[in-house]
Each structure stands twice: as C-alpha cells, then as structure tokens.
C-alpha positions as CSV (number, residue, x, y, z in Angstrom):
1,X,-63.4,44.1,-26.1
2,X,-60.6,42.2,-27.3
3,X,-60.3,38.4,-26.8
4,X,-57.0,37.9,-24.3
5,X,-54.4,35.4,-25.7
6,X,-54.1,35.4,-29.1
7,X,-52.0,34.5,-31.6
8,X,-52.3,37.0,-34.6
9,X,-52.3,40.6,-34.2
10,X,-55.8,41.4,-35.0
11,X,-58.3,40.7,-32.4
12,X,-62.2,39.9,-32.6
13,X,-64.0,42.8,-31.0
14,X,-67.4,41.6,-29.5
15,X,-69.8,44.5,-30.5
16,X,-72.9,43.3,-28.6
17,X,-75.0,40.2,-27.3
18,X,-78.3,38.9,-27.8
19,X,-79.2,36.7,-24.1
20,X,-82.2,35.3,-23.7
21,X,-82.1,31.7,-25.6
22,X,-82.4,29.6,-22.3
23,X,-81.5,30.2,-18.6
24,X,-81.6,27.2,-16.0
25,X,-81.4,29.1,-12.6
26,X,-79.7,27.1,-9.9
27,X,-81.7,29.0,-6.7
28,X,-80.8,32.4,-6.7
29,X,-78.2,32.5,-9.4
30,X,-77.4,31.8,-12.9
31,X,-76.2,28.1,-13.7
32,X,-76.6,27.7,-17.3
33,X,-77.0,30.1,-20.1
34,X,-77.6,30.2,-23.6
35,X,-77.1,33.3,-26.1
36,X,-75.7,34.0,-29.2
37,X,-73.2,37.4,-29.3
38,X,-72.4,39.6,-32.5
39,X,-68.6,39.3,-33.1
40,X,-66.6,40.9,-35.5
41,X,-62.7,40.6,-36.1
42,X,-61.2,44.0,-36.1
43,X,-58.6,43.1,-39.1
44,X,-60.9,41.6,-41.9
45,X,-64.6,42.7,-40.6
46,X,-65.4,39.4,-41.0
47,X,-68.4,38.1,-38.5
48,X,-67.2,35.4,-36.5
49,X,-70.1,32.4,-35.1
50,X,-70.8,33.4,-31.3
51,X,-73.3,30.9,-30.1
52,X,-72.5,30.2,-26.8
53,X,-73.3,28.1,-24.0
54,X,-72.0,29.4,-20.3
55,X,-71.7,27.5,-17.5
56,X,-68.6,28.7,-15.5
57,X,-65.3,27.3,-14.5
58,X,-65.3,23.8,-13.0
59,X,-62.7,21.3,-11.5
60,X,-62.0,17.9,-11.6
61,X,-59.7,15.5,-9.5
62,X,-57.4,12.5,-10.4
63,X,-56.7,10.4,-7.7
64,X,-54.3,7.7,-7.7
65,X,-53.8,5.2,-4.7
66,X,-51.1,2.6,-4.4
67,X,-51.7,-0.5,-2.9
68,X,-49.0,-3.5,-2.5
69,X,-47.0,-1.9,-5.7
70,X,-50.3,-1.2,-7.9
71,X,-51.8,1.7,-8.7
72,X,-55.3,2.3,-8.7
73,X,-57.5,5.3,-10.2
74,X,-60.7,5.9,-8.4
75,X,-63.5,7.6,-10.9
76,X,-67.4,7.8,-10.7
77,X,-70.0,6.1,-12.6
78,X,-73.0,8.0,-13.4
79,X,-75.6,8.1,-16.0
80,X,-75.3,11.3,-18.5
81,X,-78.7,12.2,-20.8
82,X,-76.8,14.3,-23.6
83,X,-74.9,10.9,-24.3
84,X,-77.8,8.4,-23.1
85,X,-75.0,6.3,-21.4
86,X,-72.9,5.5,-18.2
87,X,-69.7,6.8,-18.4
88,X,-66.8,6.1,-15.9
89,X,-65.6,9.9,-15.1
90,X,-62.7,12.0,-12.7
91,X,-65.0,13.5,-9.4
92,X,-65.8,17.0,-10.7
93,X,-67.8,19.8,-9.9
94,X,-68.6,23.7,-10.9
95,X,-66.8,26.4,-9.2
96,X,-69.7,28.3,-6.9
97,X,-67.2,29.6,-4.6
98,X,-67.4,33.5,-5.3
99,X,-63.6,33.5,-4.3
100,X,-62.8,31.2,-6.9
101,X,-61.2,28.6,-4.8
102,X,-60.1,25.9,-7.0
103,X,-58.2,23.6,-4.5
104,X,-61.0,24.2,-2.1
105,X,-64.3,23.4,-4.4
106,X,-62.1,20.5,-5.7
107,X,-61.7,18.8,-2.6
108,X,-65.4,19.3,-1.2
109,X,-66.6,18.0,-5.0
110,X,-64.6,14.6,-4.1
111,X,-66.2,14.6,-0.5
112,X,-69.5,14.8,-2.0
113,X,-69.1,12.4,-4.6
114,X,-67.2,9.6,-3.2
115,X,-66.8,10.1,0.4
116,X,-62.9,10.5,0.2
117,X,-61.7,13.3,2.6
118,X,-59.0,14.8,0.9
119,X,-56.0,17.0,2.7
120,X,-55.8,20.3,1.0
121,X,-51.7,20.2,1.4
122,X,-51.7,17.1,-0.6
123,X,-53.1,18.2,-4.0
124,X,-51.2,19.0,-6.8
125,X,-52.5,21.5,-9.5
126,X,-51.8,19.9,-12.7
127,X,-53.1,22.9,-14.9
128,X,-50.7,25.2,-13.1
129,X,-48.0,23.4,-15.0
130,X,-49.0,24.9,-18.1
131,X,-47.8,28.0,-19.9
132,X,-49.9,30.8,-18.4
133,X,-49.3,33.0,-21.6
134,X,-51.0,30.2,-24.3
135,X,-53.6,28.4,-21.9
136,X,-54.5,30.4,-18.8
137,X,-53.5,27.4,-16.8
138,X,-57.2,25.7,-17.7
139,X,-58.3,22.8,-19.7
140,X,-61.2,23.9,-22.1
141,X,-63.0,20.8,-22.9
142,X,-65.2,22.5,-26.0
143,X,-64.4,26.2,-26.7
144,X,-65.8,26.1,-29.7
145,X,-69.4,26.3,-28.1
146,X,-68.4,26.4,-24.4
147,X,-67.0,28.6,-22.0
148,X,-66.3,26.2,-19.3
149,X,-62.8,25.8,-18.0
150,X,-61.7,23.3,-16.0
151,X,-58.7,22.9,-13.4
152,X,-57.0,19.4,-13.0
153,X,-55.8,18.4,-9.6
154,X,-53.5,15.3,-8.3
155,X,-54.0,13.3,-5.5
156,X,-51.7,10.4,-4.5
157,X,-51.9,8.5,-1.5
158,X,-51.1,5.1,0.0
159,X,-53.9,2.6,1.2
160,X,-54.0,-0.7,2.2
161,X,-56.4,-3.7,0.1
162,X,-59.4,-3.3,2.8
163,X,-60.3,0.4,1.3
164,X,-59.4,-0.5,-2.3
165,X,-62.3,-3.4,-1.7
166,X,-64.6,-0.2,0.3
167,X,-64.1,2.2,-2.4
168,X,-65.4,-0.4,-5.7
169,X,-68.6,-0.2,-6.5
170,X,-69.6,2.0,-3.4
171,X,-72.6,4.5,-4.0
172,X,-72.0,8.0,-3.2
173,X,-73.1,11.4,-4.4
174,X,-75.9,13.5,-3.3
175,X,-78.7,11.7,-4.1
176,X,-81.4,14.3,-3.2
177,X,-80.1,16.2,-6.0
178,X,-80.1,13.5,-8.7
179,X,-76.6,12.4,-8.3
180,X,-76.9,8.5,-8.1
181,X,-72.8,8.0,-8.2
182,X,-71.0,4.4,-8.4
183,X,-67.6,4.4,-7.3
184,X,-65.3,2.1,-9.8
185,X,-61.6,1.2,-8.5
186,X,-59.5,0.8,-11.9
187,X,-55.8,0.2,-12.2
188,X,-53.8,3.3,-13.5
189,X,-52.1,1.2,-16.2
190,X,-55.5,0.6,-17.4
191,X,-57.3,4.3,-17.0
192,X,-56.8,5.3,-20.7
193,X,-58.2,2.6,-22.1
194,X,-61.3,2.4,-20.0
195,X,-62.9,6.0,-20.0
196,X,-63.9,8.6,-22.7
197,X,-64.0,11.0,-20.1
198,X,-62.2,14.0,-21.5
199,X,-61.0,15.6,-18.2
200,X,-59.6,11.9,-16.9
201,X,-57.9,11.7,-20.3
202,X,-56.2,15.0,-20.2
203,X,-55.5,14.0,-16.9
204,X,-53.5,11.6,-17.6
205,X,-51.3,13.8,-20.4
206,X,-50.6,16.2,-17.8
207,X,-49.5,14.0,-15.4
208,X,-47.6,11.9,-17.3
209,X,-45.9,14.9,-19.3
210,X,-45.2,16.7,-15.8
211,X,-43.1,13.3,-14.7
212,X,-41.3,13.1,-17.6
213,X,-40.2,16.9,-17.5
214,X,-39.3,15.9,-13.8
215,X,-41.7,19.3,-12.6
216,X,-44.4,16.9,-10.3
217,X,-43.6,17.8,-6.9
218,X,-43.0,14.5,-4.9
219,X,-45.3,11.7,-3.9
220,X,-46.4,12.4,-0.4
221,X,-44.4,9.3,2.2
222,X,-46.8,6.5,2.7
223,X,-47.7,7.5,6.5
224,X,-48.5,11.0,5.7
225,X,-51.5,10.1,2.8
226,X,-53.9,7.9,4.5
227,X,-57.5,8.7,3.4
228,X,-60.9,9.5,5.1
229,X,-63.2,7.6,4.5
C-alpha cells in the first residue's frame, strides 16, 4: 500500500503493522489506538519510524461575533491533562459520524461545548479553501506521530452587548462526561496573542489569507445571523 499525496517519485510502502500497544474504547467502538507499523521506503529500502497514535478526524470552529463595531472570538477554557494546565481553544470535537458529516459535527460540537446553536447555512469550511492535491483540505496538527486531521470552520454573526456579557465566563460542556468548560470571549485582534491552541492559530491564518485573496464568502447580513443560546 502506497502513501497518497507524495511529492517524490518513490512512495513508502507499508509491509505490516504490529498492533496492541494500547486501545481506548468509547463504548462499543474504538476511540484511540496506539501501534507500531513496519514501513519501508520502496526506493531506498530504508525503514521509516512508524509509531502511530490513531484518533481519527476532528472539527473545530472559529466563532466571530460582531457587536457595536468590535469583533470577538468565542473560546473554550478547560484543563488539558497532558500539558498540566488550562488553555483557551476553539470549540472542537472528534468526528464520530459514520457518514463523515464534518459540518453537522461542527455545529453539534459547538452546541455541546458552548450552548450556542449555529445555523448550518452560515458555516464556512476554511480548510476547503486549501489545495486538495497537497493538503486533502484538512489541517494536520501533529503528523509526525498522530493521524488526526481537522476540518476548520468559520462562523460570523452579529450580537448585542448583552449576548457578549452572557457568554463571558459561562459554564458549559457535557459535565457528566468530564467536560468542565468555561467560555471566554476575546477581542479578535488579540486572539493570536491569547492562545497557544494550534487549531485557533491555524484558523486565524486561513481566515486572514482567505480575506486577503478575496476567496472568503460574504458575511451574513446582521438581520440573519443572530445567535440562539
């Protein structure tokens, strides 16, 4: 089996895989899987390190809300055990839909993590603007060790000051699943300095480049982009 999207003539070939290092089940289905793969480059016959943390695709949403001329981003704040601290992140979640519905999953995850009900028609797939031949139209946060690929979406809306105040510090998440989340509303022009989340930083880059290149769809009119909380 050859790897897709290779820029060189010789593509590595997987000769076999050794599984069983670690499996985490989500109910009746496999959630996370760690394994080693035996991979050999066809051209050089050299072995390529193949330790893999498989967790599958995910989605994240950059929510931008305009209120009285100021644009704000809605972030989640939650504890991340691997790094031992709280961080600000885009609302996000794993794709567990068998049909691969990235947009529907994005809307559902936003509602679960923030309590905000987004309109499907107002969502913009930022990763769809990437070159499919070289990127697969997905963002890869850590391809050296993990198969995770993320679809990044944009939502733009207009709200009043009361909505911004109501969102700030709101406790959300599926708390019976251990999601102890607080919402943080940050001025968009300060967002890139306020977070170390790769999803957020990537979404900012895609959003700004899409605006610069003139390929971003027009923002919904203020009369049609109110939020349901």
